[in-house]
N, C-alpha and C positions, 0 to 999 in steps of 0.2 A: 696618367696613371692614377692620380688621386681620385678622379672621377670613377674609374672602374672599381677601386676599393670601396668608395662610398656606395656604389650600386650593389656590390656584393654584400656589404654590411646590411643595407636596407632589405635585400632579398632574404638574408638569413633571419633578420628580425621578423619580417613578414611571415616566413615559413614557420618559425617557432611560435609566434602568436596565433597564427591560423590553425596549426596542428594542435596546439595546446588548448585552445578554446573548443575545437571540435571534439577532442578527447574528453574534455570536461563535460560537454553537453551530452555525449554518448554515455559516459560513465556514471554521471549523477542522475540520470533519469530525465524524463520530459521536463522541459523548462517553459513551454508555452501552452496556453489553452487549458490550464488546470482548474479544477473545482476544489475548494477547500471548505471543510466543515469540522472545526475543532482540529484534532490531530489527523483526521481522515483526509486523504488527497486522492483525486481521480483525474484521469485525462480522457475525456469523452471521445476525442478524435483519434486516439491511438489505434483503434481498430477500424478506422474508416479510410476511404481513399484520400481524405483531406489531411492525413497525418503529416506532420512536418518531417523533413529529411533526417533530423537527429533522432526522432522517435523511431523511425523506420530502421535506422542503423542500430539503435539500442536493442530493438526487438530482434534484429538479425543476429546480433552479437550474443544475446542471452538465450535465444531459442524460445522465448515466450510466445504464446499465441494469445493475443488480447481478444476480449469479447468484441464482436462486431457491433456496429452502431445500433442495429435493430435487436440485438440479443440482450444487452444489458450494460451494466457499468460496474467496474471494480474499483473500490476504494482501498487504499493502503494506509496503514498507520505504523509508524516507526517510533512514535513517542506517545507518552500519556497526555492527559489534559494539561499538565503543567509544563510540557515540552521536554521532559526527561526521557532519554532513550529507553525503549522497552528492553528489559534484561531478564534472562532466564532464572536468575537467583531471586527474583521478586514475585510477589503474588499481586494479581490485578483483578479488578472487577469491572466488567462491561455492563453498563446499566442504562436502560432506556427503551426506545422504540426505533423503528426503521422507516425510511420513506416507503411509499407504496411500491410494491413489487409482487409479482406472482410467486416468486420463490427467492430466497437469499441463502447464501452460505458464508460461513466464517471459518477461515483456515489460518493456521500458524505456520510460518516459514522461518528457517534459521537464517543466520547472517549471510549465507551464500545463496539464498533464494530457493532452497530445496525444502520440501515438506519436512516438518520437524519430527524426527524420530522420538518416540517416547515409550515408556514401559506399558502404557495402556493401549498402544497401537491405534489411537484415535487422533486423526489429524484435523478434524473440523466438526462443525455443526451445520445443520440446515433448518430452515424455518418450520418444517413440518414435524420435527422431533423435539423441539424446544419446549420446556415448561414455562408457561406464562402466568403472570399475575392476572387478577380479574380485570384490570384496566387495559390489558393487552401488552403491557410492558414486560420486560424480562431482565434477568440478571444472569451473567455467565462468569464463573470463576475461571481465571487463567492462571495456572500454577503447575509446578512440578510435583506437588503433593495433592492427594485426593481432597476434593471439595464437595460439600453437599449440594444437591440440586444439579443445575447445569454446570458442567466442568469441562474445560478444554485443557488437556494436559500438554505441557511443554517440557522440553529437555532443560536440565540444569545448566546454568552458565551461558555466557555469550549473549550477544544482541539477537533479537528476533523481530519479525514484523507480523502484523495481522492483516489479512486481506478479506474484505467484506464485499462479496459480489451480489449485486442486485440484478435479477433476471426479469425481463419483460417489465421494465419500469418506465414511468413517464419522464424520468430524468433524461433518458436518451433522446427524447424528442423536444428538448428545450425547456424542460421543467427546471426549477431552481432548488437548491438544497441549502438548509440552514443548520447551525450547530444543534438546534433542538431536535432535528429530524434523525440525527445519527447517535448511536449509543456512546455514552461517555466512557473513557478509559481511565479509571482511578487506580493509582498504586496504593496497595494496602500495607504491605510489609516487605522487607528485604532481609536476606540472611547475610 
């Protein structure tokens, strides 16, 4: 009888650990094969046939459609350069350049992963409409209040994320990315 109880306890522990770690892997996003450049993170294999089963389950659960391996690469930032979570009550400045790409877009999403509603009804920027400096770099203000120049409006309050999609980029064919290639996310002020 004692043997059956020990087996039952072992099965319960195994089930709890197995289901718990699977839930964690699906809920927290891709855990394997990521690229990191400062606060920006990307998972090149998420849209390929080589995606790990947890990434596939997360995509099925969220309904997201990742960029295919030949289309481009999406970088997501949930923190600033100092590692502090992005908050709607703060003003940020994205400053720098981007890796080589035919086109890029920058979009703000709320904490639930939906496009961020805002008074200006603008949800993003793309590389063909941005104002650049003479050296090709740019600065984008991210705030709930109007900013001069390039301004990406966000809603007040709550956590948010920024998604930087690079279309037709050499990074999808084995190129590497460094911190200097991605724009910096600097927190300027908070209310």
